[in-house]
C-alpha positions in Angstrom: 50.3 -25.3 53.0 46.7 -26.7 52.9 46.1 -30.4 52.5 44.2 -31.8 49.6 41.0 -33.2 51.3 40.1 -35.1 48.0 43.3 -37.1 48.1 42.9 -40.7 49.2 44.0 -41.6 52.7 46.7 -44.4 53.2 47.7 -46.4 56.2 50.9 -44.6 57.3 54.1 -46.0 55.9 57.5 -44.4 55.5 59.9 -44.9 52.6 63.7 -44.7 53.3 64.5 -43.0 50.0 62.9 -39.8 49.0 65.3 -38.1 46.6 68.0 -39.0 44.1 71.2 -37.5 42.6 71.7 -37.3 38.9 74.8 -36.6 36.8 75.6 -36.5 33.1 78.0 -38.8 31.3 79.2 -39.0 27.7 76.9 -38.9 24.7 73.7 -38.1 26.7 74.2 -41.0 29.2 72.8 -40.2 32.7 73.6 -41.7 36.1 71.2 -42.0 38.9 71.6 -43.0 42.6 69.8 -42.6 45.9 70.9 -39.8 48.1 70.6 -42.2 51.0 73.9 -44.1 51.7 73.9 -47.8 52.1 74.5 -48.7 55.8 76.9 -51.5 56.9 75.5 -55.0 56.2 76.1 -58.5 57.5 79.1 -60.5 56.6 77.0 -63.6 55.7 73.5 -64.8 55.8 74.5 -67.4 58.3 75.6 -64.5 60.6 72.1 -63.1 60.6 70.6 -66.6 61.5 73.0 -66.8 64.4 72.2 -63.2 65.5 68.4 -63.8 65.7 68.9 -67.2 67.3 70.6 -65.3 70.2 68.2 -62.2 70.2 64.9 -64.0 69.6 65.5 -67.7 70.0 61.8 -68.6 70.5 60.4 -66.6 67.6 59.1 -68.6 64.7 61.2 -68.4 61.6 59.3 -70.8 59.4 55.9 -72.4 59.8 54.0 -74.8 57.5 50.8 -76.7 57.8 51.2 -80.4 58.7 50.4 -82.8 55.8 47.8 -85.3 56.8 47.5 -88.9 55.5 44.5 -88.1 53.3 46.3 -85.2 51.6 44.7 -82.4 53.5 46.4 -80.0 55.9 46.2 -79.6 59.6 47.8 -77.3 62.2 50.9 -75.3 61.7 54.3 -76.8 62.4 56.7 -74.1 63.7 60.4 -73.9 63.4 62.0 -71.3 65.8 65.2 -69.4 65.2 66.9 -71.5 67.9 65.7 -74.7 66.3 66.7 -73.6 62.9 70.2 -72.8 63.9 70.5 -76.1 65.8 69.2 -78.0 62.8 71.4 -76.1 60.4 74.5 -77.0 62.4 73.6 -80.7 62.5 73.0 -80.7 58.7 76.1 -78.7 58.2 78.1 -81.4 59.9 76.8 -84.0 57.4 77.5 -81.6 54.5 81.1 -81.1 55.5 81.5 -84.9 55.4 80.8 -84.9 51.6 83.5 -82.6 50.5 81.1 -80.2 48.9 82.0 -76.9 47.2 81.1 -74.5 44.4 82.3 -77.3 42.1 80.0 -79.8 43.8 77.1 -77.9 45.3 73.8 -79.0 46.8 70.8 -79.1 44.4 67.2 -79.0 45.8 64.5 -80.4 43.5 61.3 -79.9 45.6 59.0 -77.2 46.8 59.1 -74.9 49.8 59.0 -76.7 53.1 60.7 -76.9 56.5 63.3 -79.4 55.4 64.1 -77.4 52.3 64.6 -74.3 54.6 66.8 -76.2 57.0 69.0 -77.5 54.3 69.4 -74.1 52.8 70.3 -72.6 56.2 72.8 -75.3 56.7 74.5 -74.5 53.4 74.6 -70.8 54.3 76.1 -71.6 57.7 79.0 -73.8 56.6 79.6 -72.1 53.2 78.3 -74.7 50.8 76.6 -73.2 47.7 73.2 -74.6 46.9 70.6 -74.3 44.1 66.9 -74.7 44.4 65.5 -75.7 41.0 62.0 -75.3 39.7 59.9 -78.3 40.8 58.3 -78.2 37.3 61.6 -79.4 35.9 61.1 -82.6 37.7 57.3 -83.0 37.9 55.8 -81.4 34.8 58.6 -81.7 32.2 58.4 -84.9 30.2 61.9 -85.0 28.9 63.7 -83.5 32.0 65.7 -81.4 29.5 66.1 -78.3 31.8 66.9 -80.5 34.8 69.6 -82.3 32.8 71.0 -78.9 31.9 71.1 -77.9 35.6 72.9 -81.1 36.5 75.5 -80.7 33.7 76.1 -77.1 34.6 76.5 -77.5 38.4 77.8 -81.1 38.7 76.2 -81.5 42.2 77.7 -83.3 45.1 74.3 -83.8 46.8 70.7 -83.8 45.6 67.6 -83.3 47.9 63.9 -83.9 47.3 60.9 -84.1 49.6 59.2 -87.1 48.1 60.9 -90.2 46.5 57.7 -91.2 44.7 57.1 -87.8 43.2 60.7 -87.0 42.3 62.0 -90.5 41.7 61.7 -90.5 37.9 63.6 -87.2 37.7 66.3 -88.4 40.0 66.8 -91.7 38.0 66.9 -89.7 34.7 69.3 -86.9 35.7 71.3 -87.4 38.9 74.7 -88.9 38.4 75.3 -92.3 40.0 78.1 -90.9 42.2 75.9 -88.2 43.6 74.3 -88.9 47.0 70.5 -88.3 47.3 68.6 -87.2 50.5 64.8 -87.7 50.6 62.3 -86.6 53.3 59.9 -89.3 52.3 61.6 -92.1 50.3 58.3 -94.0 49.8 58.7 -96.9 47.4 61.6 -95.2 45.6 64.9 -97.1 45.5 68.0 -95.8 43.6 69.2 -98.3 41.1 72.7 -97.1 42.0 74.3 -94.6 44.3 73.9 -93.5 47.9 70.4 -92.6 49.2 69.3 -91.7 52.7 66.5 -90.0 54.6 66.5 -86.4 55.7 66.1 -87.5 59.4 69.1 -89.7 59.2 71.2 -87.0 57.4 70.4 -84.6 60.3 70.9 -87.2 63.1 74.5 -86.2 63.9 76.0 -83.9 66.5 77.9 -80.9 65.2 81.6 -80.6 66.0 84.1 -77.8 66.0 84.4 -78.3 62.2 81.0 -76.5 61.8 82.3 -73.5 63.8 85.5 -73.5 61.7 83.6 -73.6 58.4 81.2 -70.8 59.6 84.2 -68.6 60.3 85.7 -69.2 56.9 82.6 -68.0 55.0 83.3 -64.5 53.6 81.1 -61.9 51.8 82.6 -63.2 48.5 81.7 -66.9 49.2 79.1 -68.2 46.8 75.8 -68.6 48.7 73.7 -70.1 45.9 73.1 -70.4 42.2 69.8 -69.3 40.7 68.8 -70.2 37.2 67.3 -67.6 35.0 64.2 -68.5 33.1 66.0 -68.4 29.8 64.8 -66.7 26.6 66.1 -68.3 23.5 68.7 -70.4 25.2 68.9 -72.7 28.2 68.8 -71.1 31.6 72.0 -69.6 33.0 73.2 -70.1 36.6 73.4 -66.7 38.2 76.1 -66.6 40.9 74.8 -65.2 44.2 77.4 -64.3 46.8 76.8 -63.6 50.5 77.8 -60.0 49.8 75.2 -59.7 47.1 72.4 -61.2 49.2 73.3 -59.4 52.5 73.7 -56.0 50.8 70.4 -56.4 49.0 68.6 -57.2 52.2 70.1 -54.1 53.8 69.0 -52.1 50.8 65.5 -53.3 51.3 65.6 -52.8 55.1 66.5 -49.1 54.5 64.1 -48.6 51.7 61.0 -50.4 53.1 61.0 -49.2 56.7 58.2 -51.5 57.9 60.8 -54.3 57.7 62.6 -52.9 60.6 59.9 -51.3 62.7 58.1 -54.3 64.0 58.4 -58.1 63.8 57.9 -59.1 60.2 55.2 -61.7 59.4 54.8 -63.1 55.8 52.3 -65.5 54.4 54.0 -66.5 51.2 53.7 -69.1 48.4 56.3 -67.7 46.1 58.7 -70.5 45.1 62.2 -70.5 46.5 63.7 -71.5 43.2 62.9 -68.0 42.0 64.6 -64.8 43.1 61.4 -63.1 44.4 60.5 -65.9 46.8 64.0 -67.5 47.3 66.1 -64.4 47.8 63.7 -61.4 48.4 61.3 -63.1 50.8 63.3 -66.1 52.2 66.2 -63.7 52.8 63.9 -61.0 54.3 62.8 -63.1 57.2 66.3 -64.5 58.0 67.9 -61.1 57.7 65.2 -59.1 59.7 64.3 -61.8 62.3 60.8 -62.3 60.8 58.4 -65.2 60.4 57.4 -66.8 57.1 54.2 -68.9 57.0 54.8 -71.2 54.1 51.6 -71.0 52.0 51.0 -74.2 50.0 48.5 -72.4 47.9 49.2 -70.8 44.5 47.3 -68.4 42.2 45.7 -71.2 40.2 42.1 -72.3 40.6 42.9 -75.6 42.4 45.3 -74.1 45.0 44.1 -70.6 45.5 41.5 -71.7 48.2 44.5 -72.7 50.4 46.0 -69.3 50.1 42.7 -67.7 51.0 42.3 -70.1 54.0 45.7 -69.1 55.3 45.1 -65.3 54.9 41.8 -65.6 56.8 43.9 -67.1 59.7 47.3 -65.4 59.6 47.6 -61.6 59.3 50.8 -60.6 57.5 52.5 -57.3 58.2 53.7 -57.0 54.6 52.1 -59.1 51.8 53.8 -60.1 48.5 52.2 -61.7 45.5 52.1 -61.7 41.7 49.3 -60.0 39.8 47.2 -63.1 39.2 47.2 -63.7 43.0 46.1 -60.2 43.8 43.4 -60.4 41.1 41.8 -63.3 42.9 42.2 -61.7 46.3 40.6 -58.4 45.1 37.7 -60.4 43.7 37.1 -62.5 46.8 37.4 -59.5 49.2 34.3 -57.9 47.6 32.2 -60.5 49.5 34.4 -62.2 52.0 34.3 -60.1 55.3 36.5 -62.5 57.2 39.3 -62.3 54.6 39.0 -58.5 54.5 39.1 -58.2 58.2 42.1 -60.4 58.9 44.3 -59.6 55.8 43.9 -55.9 56.3 44.2 -55.9 60.1 47.9 -55.1 60.4 49.3 -55.2 56.9 51.5 -52.1 56.2 52.2 -52.7 52.6 51.2 -54.8 49.6 53.9 -55.5 47.1 53.7 -57.1 43.7 56.4 -58.1 41.1 57.1 -60.6 38.3 54.5 -59.1 35.9 52.4 -56.0 35.4 49.4 -55.4 37.7 46.5 -53.9 35.7 44.9 -50.8 37.0 41.4 -52.3 37.4 42.8 -54.9 39.9 44.7 -52.1 41.7 41.4 -50.1 42.0 39.5 -53.1 43.2 42.0 -53.7 46.0 41.8 -50.1 47.1 38.0 -50.2 47.1 37.9 -53.2 49.4 40.4 -51.6 51.7 38.5 -48.3 52.0 35.3 -50.3 52.7 36.9 -52.3 55.5 39.4 -49.9 57.2 38.5 -46.5 55.8 41.9 -46.0 54.1 44.1 -47.6 51.5 47.1 -49.9 51.8 50.2 -48.7 49.9 50.8 -51.0 46.8 54.6 -51.2 46.5 56.4 -52.4 43.4 59.6 -51.9 41.6 62.1 -53.5 39.2 64.7 -56.1 39.7 66.1 -59.3 38.4 67.9 -62.4 39.5 71.2 -60.7 38.7 70.4 -57.8 41.0 69.6 -59.8 44.1 66.6 -59.0 43.0 65.8 -55.6 44.7 67.0 -52.7 42.5 64.3 -50.0 42.3 61.1 -49.4 44.2 58.4 -46.7 44.4 58.8 -44.1 47.1 55.4 -42.6 47.3 51.8 -43.6 47.9 50.9 -41.8 44.6 51.8 -44.8 42.5 50.2 -46.1 39.3 50.5 -49.3 37.3 53.9 -49.3 35.5 55.7 -47.1 38.0 59.1 -48.4 39.2 60.5 -45.7 41.4 64.0 -44.9 42.4 67.2 -46.9 43.0 68.0 -48.7 46.3 70.8 -47.2 48.5 74.2 -48.1 47.2 73.1 -48.9 43.7 74.0 -46.7 40.7 71.8 -46.7 37.6 73.0 -45.9 34.2 70.5 -44.7 31.7 71.6 -45.1 28.1 69.9 -44.9 24.7 69.6 -48.3 22.9 67.5 -48.7 19.8 65.5 -45.7 20.4 64.7 -46.5 24.1 66.4 -45.9 27.4 68.0 -49.0 28.9 68.6 -49.1 32.7 71.9 -50.7 33.8 73.1 -51.5 37.3 76.3 -51.3 39.4 76.5 -52.0 43.1 77.3 -54.6 45.8 74.0 -56.5 45.1 74.9 -57.2 41.4 76.0 -60.7 40.5 79.7 -61.3 39.6 78.4 -63.3 36.6 77.2 -66.6 35.4 78.6 -69.9 36.6 80.9 -71.7 34.1 79.8 -69.3 31.3 82.5 -66.6 30.8 81.2 -65.6 27.4 77.7 -64.8 28.8 79.3 -63.0 31.8 81.3 -60.8 29.5 78.3 -60.0 27.3 76.2 -59.0 30.3 78.4 -56.1 31.4 79.3 -52.9 29.6 82.7 -51.2 29.4 82.1 -49.4 32.7 81.2 -52.6 34.5 77.4 -51.9 34.6 75.1 -54.9 34.2 73.0 -54.5 31.1 69.4 -55.3 32.2 67.6 -55.2 28.9 64.8 -53.3 30.6 63.6 -49.9 29.1 62.5 -47.1 31.3 61.1 -43.5 31.1 60.7 -40.8 33.7 57.4 -40.8 35.7 57.7 -37.0 35.6 60.7 -35.5 33.8 60.3 -32.3 35.7 60.5 -34.2 39.1 63.1 -37.0 38.8 62.7 -37.7 42.6 59.5 -39.6 41.6 61.7 -42.0 39.7 61.1 -44.2 36.6 58.4 -46.1 34.8 58.7 -49.4 32.9 58.9 -49.1 29.1 59.1 -52.7 28.1 61.9 -55.1 27.3 64.2 -53.8 24.6 64.7 -57.3 23.1 60.9 -57.8 22.8 60.3 -54.7 20.8 60.2 -55.0 17.0 59.7 -53.0 13.9 56.8 -53.1 11.4 57.6 -53.1 7.7 57.1 -49.4 7.8 60.1 -49.0 10.1 57.9 -48.1 13.1 58.8 -49.6 16.4 56.2 -51.5 18.4 56.8 -51.1 22.1 55.7 -54.5 23.4 55.6 -53.9 27.2 53.3 -51.0 27.4 51.0 -52.3 24.6 50.8 -55.8 26.2 49.9 -54.2 29.6 47.2 -52.1 27.9 45.6 -55.2 26.4 45.7 -57.1 29.7 44.0 -54.2 31.5 41.3 -53.8 28.8 40.6 -57.5 28.9 40.7 -58.0 32.7 39.9 -60.4 34.2 39.8 -62.6 31.2 43.3 -62.1 29.8 46.2 -63.9 31.4 48.9 -62.7 29.0 49.4 -61.6 25.4 52.1 -62.2 22.7 52.3 -59.5 20.1 53.1 -60.4 16.4 53.9 -58.3 13.4 57.7 -58.3 13.0 58.4 -57.0 9.5 54.7 -56.9 8.7 52.5 -53.9 8.1 50.3 -54.3 11.3 50.3 -55.6 14.8 48.6 -58.9 15.8 47.9 -60.4 19.2 47.8 -64.0 20.4 45.8 -64.0 23.7 46.2 -66.5 26.5 42.9 -66.4 28.4 42.3 -66.9 32.2 40.0 -69.6 33.6 37.5 -66.8 34.2 36.7 -67.0 30.5 34.6 -70.1 31.1 32.0 -68.1 32.9 31.4 -66.0 29.8 30.5 -69.1 27.8 28.0 -70.6 30.2 29.2 -74.0 29.1 29.7 -76.9 31.6 33.0 -76.9 33.6 34.2 -80.0 31.7 33.8 -78.4 28.3 37.2 -78.3 26.3 38.8 -74.8 26.3 38.8 -74.9 22.5 35.0 -75.1 22.6 34.8 -72.4 25.2 36.9 -69.9 23.2 34.7 -70.4 20.1 31.4 -69.8 21.9 29.6 -66.7 20.5 29.5 -65.0 23.9 33.2 -65.3 24.4 34.0 -64.1 20.8 31.6 -61.2 21.3 33.3 -60.1 24.5 36.8 -60.1 23.0 35.5 -58.4 19.8 34.4 -55.6 22.0 37.8 -55.5 23.7 39.5 -55.2 20.3 37.1 -52.5 19.2 37.7 -50.5 22.3 41.4 -50.7 22.0 41.2 -49.6 18.3 39.4 -46.4 19.4 42.4 -45.3 21.5 45.1 -46.3 19.1 47.3 -43.5 17.8 48.8 -45.3 14.8 49.8 -48.6 13.4 52.3 -49.4 16.1 49.6 -49.0 18.9 46.7 -50.6 17.1 45.8 -54.3 17.3 44.7 -55.1 13.8 44.0 -58.8 14.4 43.9 -61.2 17.3 43.3 -64.8 18.1 42.5 -66.7 21.3 44.8 -69.5 22.3 43.4 -72.7 23.8 46.7 -74.5 24.0 48.5 -73.4 27.2 52.2 -72.3 27.1 54.6 -75.2 27.4 57.3 -75.3 30.1 59.3 -77.9 28.1 59.4 -75.6 25.1 60.3 -72.6 27.3 57.1 -70.7 26.5 56.4 -70.1 30.2 59.0 -69.2 32.8 59.3 -70.7 36.3 57.3 -67.8 37.8 54.5 -68.3 35.3 55.1 -65.4 33.0 55.1 -65.8 29.2 58.3 -65.9 27.2 57.4 -63.9 24.1 60.2 -65.0 21.9 59.7 -68.7 22.6 55.9 -68.5 22.0 56.6 -66.8 18.6 59.2 -69.4 17.7 57.1 -72.5 18.5 53.8 -71.0 17.2 55.2 -69.6 14.0 52.7 -71.4 11.8 49.8 -69.8 13.8 51.5 -66.4 13.4 51.7 -66.9 9.6 48.0 -68.0 9.5 47.0 -65.0 11.6 48.5 -62.5 9.3 47.4 -64.4 6.2 43.7 -64.4 7.4 43.8 -68.2 7.5 43.6 -68.8 11.2 40.1 -69.6 12.6 38.1 -67.0 14.5 40.3 -64.0 13.8 39.1 -60.9 15.6 39.5 -57.6 13.8 38.4 -54.1 14.8 34.9 -53.6 13.3 36.0 -50.3 11.9 38.1 -52.3 9.4 35.0 -54.0 7.9 
């Protein structure tokens, strides 16, 4: 067989799953699984920490830049596997003295840091469940509504935060008086009632045989942690994560993404540990595989992205994870930043994105920078998963991947493909699937079908029906799709991705409108890049920026171009409006990972939806072919 000399070259990487097995069920239902069996996996996550503390005691597990007095950052503070295990055992001794359990778990309020990591590892070592909550619940929310819901759902026996000054108001408003609080930096904060101590004091004990006894009593079915979903129309639910679920999922990843096992893993990662991508996928990855995680205090927002770029110029990851907005900035900066290109691309084996769709223009820009620097491309991995699946469920198994591809199932996971409302829903069954939602038997029962498969709500199609080994593509969220008054279904996911790609890099996200109406509308959340289109001063209000003639002209062209490729009323944006008010976390319009909650935006901006479709909203954009 001759090779295709025109095909792009990729840095070599192997995938552990190449083919799948399919069988038919009743009424057209199909089942799909990897032809690669799941290998034995660890009993507990604490077992993996102990293993690597023996095998590679001096290897760095976590590192974070030291915070200086003026708020800047200095050199890296390193925590080795041996130090992590020793610290986890000391903290574990203190945890055992508080009579904690699944009924009284640990709740962590603050961001990723060394103390957060140590406390989590201590919980995993002695079998105390913990929950890392979104810091936004404490620092951005004004009513602490979601944090109060977390406290009521979990009834914690210990609460931890990094900074008493920053988290003090949330603690006073939500933490029960009988619940102890541990703070790394108490600052001026003093609890009006209840026990409060410092992290150093909490760790300043010597472990006894009780820690060893507790370690031995942890089983695969012990609850490791609770992770709250973002919530759609209701308050977030607490997803139960057992040690079996977490360990099996890490083994699935280890077999699927072979770079994890071929060399010491190095991550540079900002993804928050309160979310399953950062807190299970990546945090668990370094513990399970004996890797190193450099905690990145940056974030894909204008004020913090320079910190991420600084770190990537200094630390070269072997695998790099981010969300699409982060990759968008990196792709843009790499065009002119030779130092970033050289270091980031020096040994990375794979890029991997999740949490939202990555538009093809960003993908292409990354590949162009890679080919310029190293003469080949880096594989862009992606897949599909959710908090309830550990999260790893599916991933692409080829270098020939395009935006929207999901791939094939992880070893040991069975997919069920079933027709729902004219689409194909994917459902999951395997050791990495949650047993349910904490203290919510009704929600648990609703989440599983009659065969015990978890109902994901995600719709899929085949990448190539003639070659099922290529796997599946994303086809939107079934619950987001809606019908026009003509009875025609609007497929929100693919249409939303198309608008974001057409408007890149000026479109952050889109909410589609038109339920029971005769045409589709779009409410567009712009990115900060839109300010450059206007030429206005940096301090100009966003509302003024979005009404600038240059900005309106640009988006008018986007709407016109989209109209030219529409095939009917369900794929045609007939009207659009630019939103200057950002999505609200208190109202549930934005999730913890920064993605838009379509339902909640539609609910809370109903008046704007009505005005948009009644031609009463200001600056409505319509395809010029309508005029």
